[in-house]
C-alpha positions, -999 to 999 in steps of 0.1 A, spaced: -80 518 -530 -46 515 -512 -32 482 -493 -44 491 -456 -81 508 -471 -81 472 -487 -73 453 -452 -102 475 -437 -127 464 -464 -121 432 -463 -116 432 -419 -155 455 -425 -167 419 -444 -150 395 -417 -174 412 -390 -209 412 -414 -200 373 -420 -192 361 -381 -220 381 -370 -243 358 -392 -225 328 -384 -238 340 -349 -204 352 -330 -208 382 -306 -187 409 -327 -196 435 -307 -167 455 -300 -152 451 -330 -132 479 -348 -141 481 -386 -111 498 -394 -78 491 -385 -47 523 -382 -23 498 -393 -17 461 -419 -7 442 -388 -36 460 -370 -60 444 -394 -44 414 -389 -48 405 -352 -80 419 -352 -90 396 -380 -72 363 -359 -89 375 -331 -125 372 -348 -111 338 -365 -115 325 -331 -146 330 -326 -175 306 -318 -201 304 -337 -237 314 -316 -260 300 -341 -284 265 -331 -275 250 -364 -248 221 -373 -228 233 -404 -197 213 -409 -172 220 -441 -162 186 -446 -177 159 -472 -176 134 -444 -190 157 -416 -212 166 -442 -227 133 -452 -232 126 -414 -258 156 -411 -278 149 -437 -311 132 -435 -323 97 -453 -324 102 -494 -324 86 -522 -289 85 -537 -295 70 -570 -322 73 -593 -338 49 -617 -331 66 -651 -343 51 -686 -336 75 -712 -320 65 -747 -289 81 -758 -306 106 -779 -327 120 -750 -298 121 -726 -283 145 -755 -312 164 -757 -314 171 -717 -276 178 -718 -274 203 -742 -307 215 -729 -287 223 -698 -261 244 -717 -289 266 -736 -310 272 -709 -283 281 -685 -273 302 -713 -301 322 -723 -305 323 -680 -274 343 -673 -282 368 -708 -314 380 -696 -300 385 -658 -270 398 -668 -282 438 -678 -298 441 -639 -273 428 -622 -274 438 -583 -305 457 -590 -335 451 -563 -368 432 -574 -386 472 -567 -362 486 -596 -368 460 -618 -405 465 -614 -406 498 -621 -385 494 -654 -405 466 -667 -435 480 -656 -430 514 -675 -427 494 -703 -458 473 -701 -432 447 -698 -442 434 -661 -440 404 -655 -408 395 -673 -413 374 -705 -381 389 -732 -343 403 -732 -342 432 -708 -347 462 -739 -321 491 -731 -341 516 -720 -370 529 -699 -387 553 -689 -387 572 -658 -423 586 -641 -406 617 -646 -401 606 -680 -365 605 -678 -344 578 -700 -332 553 -674 -312 527 -688 -302 493 -677 -263 487 -659 -251 458 -665 -240 441 -701 -256 459 -731 -245 426 -752 -268 408 -734 -300 430 -740 -323 425 -766 -311 448 -792 -277 438 -791 -273 402 -780 -265 378 -810 -242 351 -784 -238 345 -755 -216 369 -736 -184 362 -712 -198 359 -677 -174 343 -648 -210 318 -639 -207 302 -677 -170 304 -672 -170 274 -645 -194 258 -666 -166 251 -689 -140 250 -665 -159 217 -651 -153 200 -686 -111 216 -688 -111 197 -652 -128 164 -666 -104 168 -696 -75 167 -675 -78 149 -644 -109 130 -656 -134 117 -627 -111 118 -593 -100 150 -599 -93 168 -567 -98 207 -549 -58 212 -553 -64 204 -591 -95 230 -591 -76 251 -574 -44 251 -601 -67 255 -625 -78 285 -617 -48 298 -618 -35 283 -654 -67 295 -671 -89 326 -653 -78 357 -655 -74 379 -615 -100 402 -626 -126 378 -640 -131 367 -607 -152 382 -580 -152 382 -541 -145 348 -528 -132 335 -563 -108 364 -555 -102 359 -523 -93 321 -529 -68 335 -560 -49 359 -537 -42 331 -516 -31 301 -542 -14 325 -555 8 331 -519 6 294 -517 -23 284 -492 -40 251 -504 -72 238 -495 -86 240 -471 -68 273 -463 -75 285 -491 -113 288 -491 -112 306 -452 -78 329 -452 -92 368 -455 -124 354 -468 -153 370 -455 -175 357 -489 -171 322 -479 -206 316 -479 -215 337 -506 -228 326 -540 -195 324 -560 -198 282 -558 -230 281 -564 -229 288 -592 -201 264 -606 -228 235 -597 -237 230 -634 -206 210 -650 -214 189 -621 -242 176 -622 -248 177 -660 -220 146 -657 -241 129 -636 -275 123 -645 -300 103 -617 -269 103 -594 -270 132 -571 -252 119 -545 -222 118 -572 -233 150 -586 -231 164 -548 -198 148 -544 -177 164 -574 -194 196 -559 -183 197 -526 -144 193 -541 -152 221 -565 -170 243 -538 -145 235 -509 -116 253 -530 -134 285 -519 -160 285 -492 -174 265 -467 -211 258 -449 -240 274 -468 -216 282 -494 -208 242 -500 -242 237 -490 -254 257 -521 -230 243 -551 -240 211 -539 -276 213 -538 -281 227 -570 -259 203 -588 -277 174 -567 -312 196 -586 -296 190 -617 -282 152 -615 -320 144 -602 -340 166 -632 -326 140 -653 -348 114 -638 -379 130 -629 -404 161 -641 -413 163 -604 -400 201 -597 -402 189 -555 -391 159 -562 -358 172 -573 -358 199 -546 -364 171 -520 -337 146 -535 -314 173 -531 -321 185 -497 -311 149 -486 -272 158 -496 -270 188 -472 -271 183 -431 -303 188 -422 -300 212 -395 -285 240 -412 -291 271 -423 -295 263 -462 -318 234 -454 -339 252 -433 -340 277 -466 -354 249 -488 -378 240 -463 -391 276 -463 -393 278 -496 -413 242 -503 -439 252 -475 -442 289 -486 -449 272 -523 -475 256 -504 -493 278 -485 -493 315 -500 -508 319 -534 -484 342 -556 -451 347 -560 -451 385 -550 -466 374 -519 -436 343 -517 -409 363 -532 -415 392 -499 -417 362 -476 -380 357 -486 -370 390 -488 -386 395 -445 -363 368 -440 -328 367 -459 -333 401 -473 -304 413 -449 -281 393 -463 -255 406 -487 -274 408 -524 -250 383 -536 -253 356 -506 -258 317 -513 -291 321 -488 -313 347 -506 -303 344 -540 -310 306 -543 -345 311 -524 -354 332 -549 -345 299 -572 -364 278 -554 -395 299 -561 -388 305 -600 -388 268 -599 -422 258 -577 -442 291 -589 -430 280 -629 -452 258 -639 -425 242 -651 -427 270 -678 -392 275 -690 -394 311 -697 -421 318 -670 -390 302 -647 -365 320 -656 -382 354 -658 -389 349 -625 -362 341 -611 -344 371 -629 -375 397 -619 -369 383 -583 -335 408 -582 -301 404 -567 -278 378 -579 -298 381 -614 -281 372 -640 -267 339 -614 -300 330 -603 -319 336 -641 -286 306 -649 -293 285 -625 -331 280 -629 -327 279 -666 -302 249 -661 -327 229 -642 -356 234 -671 -331 232 -692 -317 199 -688 -357 186 -675 -372 200 -703 -340 192 -733 -329 211 -757 -362 204 -777 -383 220 -760 -365 255 -755 -381 282 -770 -363 295 -797 -372 330 -785 -348 324 -763 -327 303 -783 -320 315 -814 -297 353 -807 -272 328 -786 -260 323 -822 -246 284 -813 -221 313 -799 -199 310 -758 -175 337 -751 -154 327 -720 -128 343 -697 -106 311 -698 -74 314 -716 -75 291 -750 -109 296 -746 -122 326 -759 -155 314 -781 -167 281 -787 -198 265 -804 -227 252 -770 -234 222 -791 -198 216 -796 -199 217 -756 -228 202 -751 -215 170 -771 -179 166 -753 -202 169 -715 -223 139 -728 -197 117 -739 -184 123 -700 -219 119 -686 -218 83 -706 -184 76 -691 -191 88 -657 -224 78 -646 -239 58 -677 
């Protein structure tokens, strides 16, 4: 892709982003004849006023001003051993859920369902096999990471979802709990290979290299600023703030704001707060309702959470609820925050507190399957603790996590969890 083609692709996506924000983009050209023209069109798009009837700020002060009353810190009564087990459960649950979704990343729900049904394996209850059969008998292979299929999995393979969880530890090692958004950006440049970051993170990386820091790093030529990239970075901040959803949300904000705005930020804030709450209660709904009080009450994200909670009361089965998500949020890109967060919430609400069922629902729902499996697995992992996670899912990981971070190619998952536990004790207890 040459330089002009690259800018035109961003321009096309920016028009979509601005339309989703309620801007009138009628008449805007999705293709420019020169980079200078593309810049001019882009600047005009940036000047448009959103037309949606929502309040969606992107600073921590404004977000807190728009959130409802809530339980900012929850009563926590955990022994040291139980806390350590829950932290490990989060790490293991996340790694297994991520591996489950990797082979079919980007697949729509209908394709996943047929693939599994042709093997008599629907609903999903095991790591994906490498091959199924089409209706005409021809082989049908998974398109994602073969190393995460049941025939070959022997560790947690490298994935950006897990790289960012590890990155949280790296930031805490160097800067402690007072890390800043600028330090997050600098650490990306220090440790993340450019081609191992995607969508909003890749655009942010380019901005950082060119000297643009927070908050411009999130907005300059970044049409992916409300996509899922921040939401997948939530877990580390939830792990270190047991029972303290407000602090989890604060840490998550500092991380998210480097690359995202509005609902992109809210996704990370919300999921970090859910994880923090999962230390204090086994009630899924309480976790979700508590986390909901950390995001602006009149945002699209808050509306989506309310939708999922209501649908879980009104609709008896997951398939019907998933169709409601598709009807209302299916027009978003398959790696957007809103539609994928909805699938995670449905998996939690219909998963019956069962780890296997929950990650299975999160992944078989389609779209960003590795991200959704990882997030759902992380939440249930913290809630249940490592001792309650089935060996079927955990044993194939062989206590090994591979990452793309410079100097951290391979780590013991248990060692990472133990370090995380130490930070949790220091910060939150």
